[in-house]
DRENKE-889758 format. One record per atom (N, C-alpha, C): chain; z, y, x; residue in one letter; residue number from 1; atom name. Coordinates in nm, 3 decimals, decimal comma. Layout:
# residues N
+--------+---------+---------+---------+-------+------+-------+
! torkol !       Z !       Y !       X ! kolke ! nuke ! torvo !
+--------+---------+---------+---------+-------+------+-------+
!      A !       Z !       Y !       X !     a !  NUM !    CA !
...
+--------+---------+---------+---------+-------+------+-------+
***
This chain:
# residues 103
+--------+---------+---------+---------+-------+------+-------+
! torkol !       Z !       Y !       X ! kolke ! nuke ! torvo !
+--------+---------+---------+---------+-------+------+-------+
!      A !   2,309 !   3,888 !  -2,696 !     x !    1 !     N !
!      A !   2,217 !   3,823 !  -2,746 !     x !    1 !    CA !
!      A !   2,091 !   3,790 !  -2,690 !     x !    1 !     C !
!      A !   2,033 !   3,883 !  -2,631 !     x !    2 !     N !
!      A !   1,927 !   3,927 !  -2,528 !     x !    2 !    CA !
!      A !   1,904 !   3,774 !  -2,420 !     x !    2 !     C !
!      A !   2,049 !   3,804 !  -2,349 !     x !    3 !     N !
!      A !   2,075 !   3,740 !  -2,237 !     x !    3 !    CA !
!      A !   2,076 !   3,564 !  -2,270 !     x !    3 !     C !
!      A !   2,132 !   3,520 !  -2,407 !     x !    4 !     N !
!      A !   2,130 !   3,386 !  -2,462 !     x !    4 !    CA !
!      A !   2,023 !   3,358 !  -2,484 !     x !    4 !     C !
!      A !   1,926 !   3,441 !  -2,536 !     x !    5 !     N !
!      A !   1,759 !   3,402 !  -2,529 !     x !    5 !    CA !
!      A !   1,684 !   3,383 !  -2,410 !     x !    5 !     C !
!      A !   1,719 !   3,473 !  -2,315 !     x !    6 !     N !
!      A !   1,658 !   3,466 !  -2,182 !     x !    6 !    CA !
!      A !   1,733 !   3,327 !  -2,129 !     x !    6 !     C !
!      A !   1,821 !   3,298 !  -2,123 !     x !    7 !     N !
!      A !   1,886 !   3,174 !  -2,060 !     x !    7 !    CA !
!      A !   1,850 !   3,036 !  -2,082 !     x !    7 !     C !
!      A !   1,834 !   3,033 !  -2,273 !     x !    8 !     N !
!      A !   1,759 !   2,928 !  -2,325 !     x !    8 !    CA !
!      A !   1,598 !   2,950 !  -2,284 !     x !    8 !     C !
!      A !   1,548 !   3,040 !  -2,252 !     x !    9 !     N !
!      A !   1,383 !   3,005 !  -2,212 !     x !    9 !    CA !
!      A !   1,371 !   2,960 !  -2,095 !     x !    9 !     C !
!      A !   1,478 !   3,035 !  -2,006 !     x !   10 !     N !
!      A !   1,457 !   2,992 !  -1,833 !     x !   10 !    CA !
!      A !   1,505 !   2,804 !  -1,857 !     x !   10 !     C !
!      A !   1,623 !   2,820 !  -1,905 !     x !   11 !     N !
!      A !   1,647 !   2,618 !  -1,935 !     x !   11 !    CA !
!      A !   1,516 !   2,551 !  -1,973 !     x !   11 !     C !
!      A !   1,461 !   2,599 !  -2,078 !     x !   12 !     N !
!      A !   1,352 !   2,500 !  -2,119 !     x !   12 !    CA !
!      A !   1,198 !   2,518 !  -2,004 !     x !   12 !     C !
!      A !   1,204 !   2,615 !  -1,963 !     x !   13 !     N !
!      A !   1,090 !   2,593 !  -1,860 !     x !   13 !    CA !
!      A !   1,153 !   2,522 !  -1,718 !     x !   13 !     C !
!      A !   1,288 !   2,531 !  -1,699 !     x !   14 !     N !
!      A !   1,325 !   2,439 !  -1,575 !     x !   14 !    CA !
!      A !   1,315 !   2,300 !  -1,594 !     x !   14 !     C !
!      A !   1,346 !   2,268 !  -1,726 !     x !   15 !     N !
!      A !   1,330 !   2,130 !  -1,772 !     x !   15 !    CA !
!      A !   1,179 !   2,074 !  -1,794 !     x !   15 !     C !
!      A !   1,079 !   2,173 !  -1,836 !     x !   16 !     N !
!      A !   0,963 !   2,167 !  -1,839 !     x !   16 !    CA !
!      A !   0,910 !   2,129 !  -1,716 !     x !   16 !     C !
!      A !   0,922 !   2,181 !  -1,637 !     x !   17 !     N !
!      A !   0,882 !   2,209 !  -1,464 !     x !   17 !    CA !
!      A !   0,943 !   2,077 !  -1,392 !     x !   17 !     C !
!      A !   1,059 !   2,043 !  -1,452 !     x !   18 !     N !
!      A !   1,133 !   1,931 !  -1,355 !     x !   18 !    CA !
!      A !   1,046 !   1,801 !  -1,402 !     x !   18 !     C !
!      A !   1,015 !   1,795 !  -1,541 !     x !   19 !     N !
!      A !   0,910 !   1,671 !  -1,608 !     x !   19 !    CA !
!      A !   0,795 !   1,696 !  -1,559 !     x !   19 !     C !
!      A !   0,726 !   1,796 !  -1,514 !     x !   20 !     N !
!      A !   0,589 !   1,790 !  -1,457 !     x !   20 !    CA !
!      A !   0,611 !   1,751 !  -1,315 !     x !   20 !     C !
!      A !   0,703 !   1,793 !  -1,243 !     x !   21 !     N !
!      A !   0,723 !   1,759 !  -1,100 !     x !   21 !    CA !
!      A !   0,737 !   1,588 !  -1,102 !     x !   21 !     C !
!      A !   0,841 !   1,549 !  -1,175 !     x !   22 !     N !
!      A !   0,836 !   1,425 !  -1,197 !     x !   22 !    CA !
!      A !   0,731 !   1,350 !  -1,232 !     x !   22 !     C !
!      A !   0,635 !   1,387 !  -1,321 !     x !   23 !     N !
!      A !   0,514 !   1,312 !  -1,352 !     x !   23 !    CA !
!      A !   0,437 !   1,313 !  -1,220 !     x !   23 !     C !
!      A !   0,405 !   1,429 !  -1,171 !     x !   24 !     N !
!      A !   0,304 !   1,409 !  -1,039 !     x !   24 !    CA !
!      A !   0,363 !   1,349 !  -0,958 !     x !   24 !     C !
!      A !   0,483 !   1,342 !  -0,897 !     x !   25 !     N !
!      A !   0,553 !   1,252 !  -0,810 !     x !   25 !    CA !
!      A !   0,534 !   1,098 !  -0,850 !     x !   25 !     C !
!      A !   0,547 !   1,071 !  -0,975 !     x !   26 !     N !
!      A !   0,513 !   0,932 !  -1,024 !     x !   26 !    CA !
!      A !   0,367 !   0,887 !  -1,028 !     x !   26 !     C !
!      A !   0,269 !   0,986 !  -1,036 !     x !   27 !     N !
!      A !   0,146 !   0,897 !  -1,004 !     x !   27 !    CA !
!      A !   0,082 !   0,933 !  -0,879 !     x !   27 !     C !
!      A !   0,156 !   1,006 !  -0,791 !     x !   28 !     N !
!      A !   0,103 !   1,047 !  -0,663 !     x !   28 !    CA !
!      A !   0,073 !   0,938 !  -0,555 !     x !   28 !     C !
!      A !   0,158 !   0,812 !  -0,539 !     x !   29 !     N !
!      A !   0,102 !   0,676 !  -0,479 !     x !   29 !    CA !
!      A !   0,025 !   0,624 !  -0,532 !     x !   29 !     C !
!      A !   0,006 !   0,606 !  -0,659 !     x !   30 !     N !
!      A !  -0,104 !   0,561 !  -0,716 !     x !   30 !    CA !
!      A !  -0,245 !   0,599 !  -0,715 !     x !   30 !     C !
!      A !  -0,245 !   0,747 !  -0,707 !     x !   31 !     N !
!      A !  -0,384 !   0,849 !  -0,668 !     x !   31 !    CA !
!      A !  -0,423 !   0,814 !  -0,512 !     x !   31 !     C !
!      A !  -0,312 !   0,819 !  -0,430 !     x !   32 !     N !
!      A !  -0,363 !   0,803 !  -0,291 !     x !   32 !    CA !
!      A !  -0,410 !   0,618 !  -0,288 !     x !   32 !     C !
!      A !  -0,345 !   0,556 !  -0,366 !     x !   33 !     N !
!      A !  -0,404 !   0,381 !  -0,330 !     x !   33 !    CA !
!      A !  -0,518 !   0,408 !  -0,385 !     x !   33 !     C !
!      A !  -0,551 !   0,445 !  -0,497 !     x !   34 !     N !
!      A !  -0,675 !   0,459 !  -0,569 !     x !   34 !    CA !
!      A !  -0,806 !   0,520 !  -0,479 !     x !   34 !     C !
!      A !  -0,752 !   0,661 !  -0,429 !     x !   35 !     N !
!      A !  -0,865 !   0,701 !  -0,341 !     x !   35 !    CA !
!      A !  -0,889 !   0,645 !  -0,216 !     x !   35 !     C !
!      A !  -0,793 !   0,567 !  -0,179 !     x !   36 !     N !
!      A !  -0,824 !   0,469 !  -0,056 !     x !   36 !    CA !
!      A !  -0,856 !   0,345 !  -0,101 !     x !   36 !     C !
!      A !  -0,909 !   0,293 !  -0,212 !     x !   37 !     N !
!      A !  -0,939 !   0,179 !  -0,234 !     x !   37 !    CA !
!      A !  -0,855 !   0,028 !  -0,190 !     x !   37 !     C !
!      A !  -0,741 !   0,093 !  -0,229 !     x !   38 !     N !
!      A !  -0,639 !  -0,020 !  -0,174 !     x !   38 !    CA !
!      A !  -0,673 !  -0,135 !  -0,279 !     x !   38 !     C !
!      A !  -0,657 !  -0,259 !  -0,273 !     x !   39 !     N !
!      A !  -0,666 !  -0,395 !  -0,318 !     x !   39 !    CA !
!      A !  -0,544 !  -0,377 !  -0,428 !     x !   39 !     C !
!      A !  -0,432 !  -0,346 !  -0,397 !     x !   40 !     N !
!      A !  -0,304 !  -0,336 !  -0,471 !     x !   40 !    CA !
!      A !  -0,277 !  -0,200 !  -0,518 !     x !   40 !     C !
!      A !  -0,399 !  -0,108 !  -0,558 !     x !   41 !     N !
!      A !  -0,344 !   0,012 !  -0,625 !     x !   41 !    CA !
!      A !  -0,247 !   0,011 !  -0,741 !     x !   41 !     C !
!      A !  -0,258 !  -0,120 !  -0,838 !     x !   42 !     N !
!      A !  -0,201 !  -0,104 !  -0,951 !     x !   42 !    CA !
!      A !  -0,084 !  -0,153 !  -0,923 !     x !   42 !     C !
!      A !  -0,038 !  -0,208 !  -0,871 !     x !   43 !     N !
!      A !   0,079 !  -0,292 !  -0,807 !     x !   43 !    CA !
!      A !   0,182 !  -0,149 !  -0,749 !     x !   43 !     C !
!      A !   0,112 !  -0,056 !  -0,705 !     x !   44 !     N !
!      A !   0,174 !   0,063 !  -0,605 !     x !   44 !    CA !
!      A !   0,212 !   0,173 !  -0,712 !     x !   44 !     C !
!      A !   0,114 !   0,150 !  -0,808 !     x !   45 !     N !
!      A !   0,119 !   0,276 !  -0,931 !     x !   45 !    CA !
!      A !   0,244 !   0,213 !  -1,018 !     x !   45 !     C !
!      A !   0,273 !   0,108 !  -1,037 !     x !   46 !     N !
!      A !   0,371 !   0,050 !  -1,108 !     x !   46 !    CA !
!      A !   0,505 !   0,089 !  -1,040 !     x !   46 !     C !
!      A !   0,497 !   0,028 !  -0,883 !     x !   47 !     N !
!      A !   0,615 !   0,078 !  -0,792 !     x !   47 !    CA !
!      A !   0,660 !   0,222 !  -0,801 !     x !   47 !     C !
!      A !   0,560 !   0,284 !  -0,803 !     x !   48 !     N !
!      A !   0,580 !   0,437 !  -0,794 !     x !   48 !    CA !
!      A !   0,689 !   0,488 !  -0,905 !     x !   48 !     C !
!      A !   0,591 !   0,466 !  -1,034 !     x !   49 !     N !
!      A !   0,715 !   0,474 !  -1,147 !     x !   49 !    CA !
!      A !   0,806 !   0,386 !  -1,184 !     x !   49 !     C !
!      A !   0,860 !   0,298 !  -1,132 !     x !   50 !     N !
!      A !   0,972 !   0,250 !  -1,126 !     x !   50 !    CA !
!      A !   1,024 !   0,298 !  -1,013 !     x !   50 !     C !
!      A !   1,005 !   0,357 !  -0,916 !     x !   51 !     N !
!      A !   1,086 !   0,442 !  -0,827 !     x !   51 !    CA !
!      A !   1,102 !   0,546 !  -0,886 !     x !   51 !     C !
!      A !   1,053 !   0,626 !  -0,948 !     x !   52 !     N !
!      A !   1,084 !   0,729 !  -1,019 !     x !   52 !    CA !
!      A !   1,193 !   0,693 !  -1,147 !     x !   52 !     C !
!      A !   1,224 !   0,594 !  -1,228 !     x !   53 !     N !
!      A !   1,281 !   0,570 !  -1,330 !     x !   53 !    CA !
!      A !   1,429 !   0,538 !  -1,273 !     x !   53 !     C !
!      A !   1,385 !   0,469 !  -1,140 !     x !   54 !     N !
!      A !   1,530 !   0,458 !  -1,054 !     x !   54 !    CA !
!      A !   1,568 !   0,535 !  -0,963 !     x !   54 !     C !
!      A !   1,514 !   0,646 !  -1,000 !     x !   55 !     N !
!      A !   1,586 !   0,796 !  -0,903 !     x !   55 !    CA !
!      A !   1,538 !   0,776 !  -0,792 !     x !   55 !     C !
!      A !   1,409 !   0,725 !  -0,743 !     x !   56 !     N !
!      A !   1,367 !   0,753 !  -0,593 !     x !   56 !    CA !
!      A !   1,384 !   0,642 !  -0,522 !     x !   56 !     C !
!      A !   1,460 !   0,511 !  -0,552 !     x !   57 !     N !
!      A !   1,474 !   0,402 !  -0,501 !     x !   57 !    CA !
!      A !   1,359 !   0,341 !  -0,427 !     x !   57 !     C !
!      A !   1,243 !   0,330 !  -0,513 !     x !   58 !     N !
!      A !   1,122 !   0,247 !  -0,485 !     x !   58 !    CA !
!      A !   1,006 !   0,338 !  -0,415 !     x !   58 !     C !
!      A !   1,044 !   0,448 !  -0,491 !     x !   59 !     N !
!      A !   0,913 !   0,581 !  -0,455 !     x !   59 !    CA !
!      A !   0,874 !   0,588 !  -0,346 !     x !   59 !     C !
!      A !   0,970 !   0,577 !  -0,220 !     x !   60 !     N !
!      A !   0,934 !   0,614 !  -0,068 !     x !   60 !    CA !
!      A !   0,842 !   0,483 !  -0,031 !     x !   60 !     C !
!      A !   0,901 !   0,369 !  -0,096 !     x !   61 !     N !
!      A !   0,810 !   0,262 !  -0,028 !     x !   61 !    CA !
!      A !   0,709 !   0,216 !  -0,123 !     x !   61 !     C !
!      A !   0,688 !   0,257 !  -0,238 !     x !   62 !     N !
!      A !   0,548 !   0,281 !  -0,274 !     x !   62 !    CA !
!      A !   0,461 !   0,378 !  -0,210 !     x !   62 !     C !
!      A !   0,480 !   0,507 !  -0,163 !     x !   63 !     N !
!      A !   0,434 !   0,597 !  -0,088 !     x !   63 !    CA !
!      A !   0,379 !   0,502 !   0,035 !     x !   63 !     C !
!      A !   0,451 !   0,456 !   0,116 !     x !   64 !     N !
!      A !   0,419 !   0,391 !   0,196 !     x !   64 !    CA !
!      A !   0,307 !   0,299 !   0,225 !     x !   64 !     C !
!      A !   0,350 !   0,207 !   0,100 !     x !   65 !     N !
!      A !   0,269 !   0,121 !   0,092 !     x !   65 !    CA !
!      A !   0,096 !   0,172 !   0,036 !     x !   65 !     C !
!      A !   0,084 !   0,261 !  -0,007 !     x !   66 !     N !
!      A !  -0,026 !   0,315 !  -0,043 !     x !   66 !    CA !
!      A !  -0,105 !   0,356 !   0,100 !     x !   66 !     C !
!      A !  -0,053 !   0,376 !   0,189 !     x !   67 !     N !
!      A !  -0,121 !   0,403 !   0,304 !     x !   67 !    CA !
!      A !  -0,132 !   0,278 !   0,413 !     x !   67 !     C !
!      A !  -0,081 !   0,186 !   0,379 !     x !   68 !     N !
!      A !  -0,089 !   0,047 !   0,446 !     x !   68 !    CA !
!      A !  -0,193 !  -0,016 !   0,378 !     x !   68 !     C !
!      A !  -0,308 !  -0,029 !   0,441 !     x !   69 !     N !
!      A !  -0,405 !  -0,134 !   0,383 !     x !   69 !    CA !
!      A !  -0,380 !  -0,298 !   0,450 !     x !   69 !     C !
!      A !  -0,344 !  -0,390 !   0,382 !     x !   70 !     N !
!      A !  -0,337 !  -0,528 !   0,399 !     x !   70 !    CA !
!      A !  -0,459 !  -0,575 !   0,474 !     x !   70 !     C !
!      A !  -0,425 !  -0,712 !   0,564 !     x !   71 !     N !
!      A !  -0,535 !  -0,766 !   0,658 !     x !   71 !    CA !
!      A !  -0,576 !  -0,851 !   0,536 !     x !   71 !     C !
!      A !  -0,778 !  -0,842 !   0,530 !     x !   72 !     N !
!      A !  -0,769 !  -0,960 !   0,428 !     x !   72 !    CA !
!      A !  -0,843 !  -1,071 !   0,511 !     x !   72 !     C !
!      A !  -0,834 !  -1,135 !   0,499 !     x !   73 !     N !
!      A !  -0,862 !  -1,281 !   0,555 !     x !   73 !    CA !
!      A !  -0,876 !  -1,386 !   0,444 !     x !   73 !     C !
!      A !  -1,024 !  -1,422 !   0,445 !     x !   74 !     N !
!      A !  -1,045 !  -1,507 !   0,362 !     x !   74 !    CA !
!      A !  -1,052 !  -1,659 !   0,419 !     x !   74 !     C !
!      A !  -1,038 !  -1,780 !   0,347 !     x !   75 !     N !
!      A !  -1,026 !  -1,901 !   0,379 !     x !   75 !    CA !
!      A !  -1,191 !  -1,909 !   0,481 !     x !   75 !     C !
!      A !  -1,275 !  -1,855 !   0,436 !     x !   76 !     N !
!      A !  -1,387 !  -1,869 !   0,505 !     x !   76 !    CA !
!      A !  -1,405 !  -1,802 !   0,653 !     x !   76 !     C !
!      A !  -1,364 !  -1,690 !   0,666 !     x !   77 !     N !
!      A !  -1,331 !  -1,624 !   0,798 !     x !   77 !    CA !
!      A !  -1,221 !  -1,702 !   0,886 !     x !   77 !     C !
!      A !  -1,145 !  -1,778 !   0,814 !     x !   78 !     N !
!      A !  -1,039 !  -1,876 !   0,902 !     x !   78 !    CA !
!      A !  -1,112 !  -1,979 !   0,938 !     x !   78 !     C !
!      A !  -1,171 !  -2,043 !   0,871 !     x !   79 !     N !
!      A !  -1,227 !  -2,169 !   0,909 !     x !   79 !    CA !
!      A !  -1,350 !  -2,151 !   1,010 !     x !   79 !     C !
!      A !  -1,422 !  -2,021 !   1,007 !     x !   80 !     N !
!      A !  -1,504 !  -1,975 !   1,089 !     x !   80 !    CA !
!      A !  -1,468 !  -1,956 !   1,245 !     x !   80 !     C !
!      A !  -1,350 !  -1,907 !   1,232 !     x !   81 !     N !
!      A !  -1,256 !  -1,877 !   1,344 !     x !   81 !    CA !
!      A !  -1,199 !  -1,988 !   1,424 !     x !   81 !     C !
!      A !  -1,173 !  -2,111 !   1,341 !     x !   82 !     N !
!      A !  -1,127 !  -2,222 !   1,380 !     x !   82 !    CA !
!      A !  -1,266 !  -2,293 !   1,424 !     x !   82 !     C !
!      A !  -1,370 !  -2,306 !   1,392 !     x !   83 !     N !
!      A !  -1,533 !  -2,370 !   1,411 !     x !   83 !    CA !
!      A !  -1,530 !  -2,312 !   1,527 !     x !   83 !     C !
!      A !  -1,513 !  -2,181 !   1,580 !     x !   84 !     N !
!      A !  -1,584 !  -2,112 !   1,697 !     x !   84 !    CA !
!      A !  -1,451 !  -2,164 !   1,829 !     x !   84 !     C !
!      A !  -1,337 !  -2,152 !   1,796 !     x !   85 !     N !
!      A !  -1,238 !  -2,203 !   1,891 !     x !   85 !    CA !
!      A !  -1,234 !  -2,355 !   1,921 !     x !   85 !     C !
!      A !  -1,303 !  -2,421 !   1,827 !     x !   86 !     N !
!      A !  -1,312 !  -2,560 !   1,854 !     x !   86 !    CA !
!      A !  -1,439 !  -2,562 !   1,950 !     x !   86 !     C !
!      A !  -1,537 !  -2,481 !   1,918 !     x !   87 !     N !
!      A !  -1,664 !  -2,496 !   2,010 !     x !   87 !    CA !
!      A !  -1,636 !  -2,448 !   2,158 !     x !   87 !     C !
!      A !  -1,533 !  -2,348 !   2,133 !     x !   88 !     N !
!      A !  -1,526 !  -2,300 !   2,298 !     x !   88 !    CA !
!      A !  -1,426 !  -2,386 !   2,366 !     x !   88 !     C !
!      A !  -1,332 !  -2,460 !   2,324 !     x !   89 !     N !
!      A !  -1,242 !  -2,571 !   2,358 !     x !   89 !    CA !
!      A !  -1,356 !  -2,647 !   2,397 !     x !   89 !     C !
!      A !  -1,435 !  -2,720 !   2,341 !     x !   90 !     N !
!      A !  -1,561 !  -2,818 !   2,391 !     x !   90 !    CA !
!      A !  -1,630 !  -2,766 !   2,472 !     x !   90 !     C !
!      A !  -1,677 !  -2,636 !   2,496 !     x !   91 !     N !
!      A !  -1,754 !  -2,579 !   2,598 !     x !   91 !    CA !
!      A !  -1,631 !  -2,588 !   2,720 !     x !   91 !     C !
!      A !  -1,536 !  -2,538 !   2,727 !     x !   92 !     N !
!      A !  -1,436 !  -2,568 !   2,834 !     x !   92 !    CA !
!      A !  -1,424 !  -2,709 !   2,918 !     x !   92 !     C !
!      A !  -1,380 !  -2,774 !   2,831 !     x !   93 !     N !
!      A !  -1,358 !  -2,924 !   2,838 !     x !   93 !    CA !
!      A !  -1,482 !  -2,970 !   2,899 !     x !   93 !     C !
!      A !  -1,608 !  -2,939 !   2,878 !     x !   94 !     N !
!      A !  -1,755 !  -2,961 !   2,949 !     x !   94 !    CA !
!      A !  -1,774 !  -2,932 !   3,066 !     x !   94 !     C !
!      A !  -1,702 !  -2,800 !   3,082 !     x !   95 !     N !
!      A !  -1,737 !  -2,742 !   3,235 !     x !   95 !    CA !
!      A !  -1,614 !  -2,799 !   3,335 !     x !   95 !     C !
!      A !  -1,503 !  -2,866 !   3,275 !     x !   96 !     N !
!      A !  -1,421 !  -2,883 !   3,385 !     x !   96 !    CA !
!      A !  -1,443 !  -3,027 !   3,390 !     x !   96 !     C !
!      A !  -1,557 !  -3,136 !   3,290 !     x !   97 !     N !
!      A !  -1,608 !  -3,236 !   3,332 !     x !   97 !    CA !
!      A !  -1,696 !  -3,231 !   3,447 !     x !   97 !     C !
!      A !  -1,768 !  -3,122 !   3,427 !     x !   98 !     N !
!      A !  -1,874 !  -3,094 !   3,542 !     x !   98 !    CA !
!      A !  -1,814 !  -3,097 !   3,670 !     x !   98 !     C !
!      A !  -1,712 !  -3,004 !   3,686 !     x !   99 !     N !
!      A !  -1,640 !  -2,994 !   3,786 !     x !   99 !    CA !
!      A !  -1,566 !  -3,099 !   3,857 !     x !   99 !     C !
!      A !  -1,564 !  -3,183 !   3,781 !     x !  100 !     N !
!      A !  -1,479 !  -3,313 !   3,842 !     x !  100 !    CA !
!      A !  -1,379 !  -3,351 !   3,811 !     x !  100 !     C !
!      A !  -1,326 !  -3,282 !   3,719 !     x !  101 !     N !
!      A !  -1,180 !  -3,301 !   3,674 !     x !  101 !    CA !
!      A !  -1,208 !  -3,399 !   3,519 !     x !  101 !     C !
!      A !  -1,073 !  -3,408 !   3,503 !     x !  102 !     N !
!      A !  -1,071 !  -3,493 !   3,372 !     x !  102 !    CA !
!      A !  -0,959 !  -3,380 !   3,239 !     x !  102 !     C !
!      A !  -1,040 !  -3,404 !   3,155 !     x !  103 !     N !
!      A !  -0,981 !  -3,292 !   3,065 !     x !  103 !    CA !
!      A !  -0,858 !  -3,365 !   3,004 !     x !  103 !     C !
+--------+---------+---------+---------+-------+------+-------+
***
């Protein structure tokens, strides 16, 4: 009788411990992403929980995604780079004209 009760207690503890570990693993990539101020932290959090639900299929990708910061390039930065390149090309064409060549 004592062994049966002890077995039930051990089983309950193991099930509770498994739940706690799964909850911690489900939150881990989301916490990492939020801590690193990742712009897609909420999506990483959702992917992490979906990974736990699907028995770990998406979870490693969510963890990797939490550490990868996407390159942010706005339209203003892109147009500034294009303008900079255009002015550089014009400068080089002017130098070629001064040297006697034709652009």
